[in-house]
C-alpha positions as a printed Julia matrix, in Angstrom:
77×3 Matrix{Float64}:
 -46.93  -17.95  -29.82
 -48.55  -16.05  -32.79
 -47.22  -12.74  -34.44
 -50.39  -10.82  -33.05
 -49.48  -11.78  -29.5
 -46.08  -10.97  -29.85
 -46.93   -7.63  -31.38
 -49.25   -7.01  -28.41
 -46.59   -7.62  -25.93
 -43.74   -5.43  -27.82
 -46.17   -2.51  -28.58
 -45.38    0.92  -27.51
 -47.43    2.32  -24.51
 -46.57   -0.62  -22.22
 -43.88    0.75  -20.01
 -41.19   -1.57  -18.61
 -41.35   -2.44  -14.61
 -38.12   -3.31  -13.16
 -38.36   -6.15  -10.45
 -36.45   -4.08   -8.06
 -37.77   -0.5    -7.44
 -35.39    2.44   -8.39
 -35.24    3.48   -4.75
 -33.99   -0.01   -3.61
 -31.39   -0.57   -6.29
 -28.81    1.23   -4.34
 -29.57   -0.78   -1.28
 -29.54   -4.05   -3.08
 -26.11   -3.25   -4.64
 -24.63   -2.42   -1.28
 -25.71   -5.47    0.16
 -24.84   -7.76   -2.91
 -21.27   -6.1    -2.79
 -20.95   -6.42    0.87
 -21.82   -9.98    0.45
 -19.31  -10.58   -2.59
 -16.5    -9.03   -0.32
 -17.05  -11.37    2.47
 -17.28  -14.26   -0.02
 -14.14  -13.38   -1.71
 -12.48  -13.32    1.88
 -13.86  -16.59    2.79
 -12.34  -17.92   -0.72
  -9.02  -16.72    0.23
  -9.07  -18.58    3.71
 -10.8   -21.72    2.7
  -9.07  -24.65    1.32
 -10.15  -27.99   -0.38
 -13.51  -28.53   -2.05
 -15.01  -25.65   -0.13
 -13.61  -23.07   -2.54
 -15.98  -23.88   -5.29
 -19.03  -23.55   -2.99
 -17.67  -20.16   -1.9
 -16.28  -18.94   -4.98
 -19.64  -19.28   -7.09
 -21.7   -17.17   -4.99
 -19.24  -14.63   -4.22
 -18.86  -14.34   -8.25
 -22.42  -13.82   -8.6
 -22.55  -11.28   -6.05
 -19.96   -9.37   -7.52
 -21.44   -9.11  -11.0
 -25.11   -8.44   -9.92
 -24.05   -5.99   -7.33
 -21.81   -4.14  -10.08
 -24.91   -4.16  -12.29
 -27.25   -2.94   -9.45
 -24.59   -0.21   -8.77
 -24.7     0.88  -12.37
 -28.28    0.96  -12.55
 -28.46    2.98   -9.08
 -26.17    5.58  -10.54
 -28.28    6.01  -13.59
 -26.16    4.14  -16.2
 -28.52    1.71  -17.99
 -27.25   -1.24  -19.3
């Protein structure tokens, strides 16, 4: 990319639009945190190699759920 293109991208006057609307961030946070709690419960019950298949999505849900909860409360990261 040339410098003029980068300056056009980052120039003032072009607002940032979130991929998830402000009204839906609380719902997304709730769904992700519930999924994370269920995934964590399954992680504690499961045995063997299935633990990684359950732990990874649960960890991602905890992380993104916490992020969207902060965004829904007005704390911008």
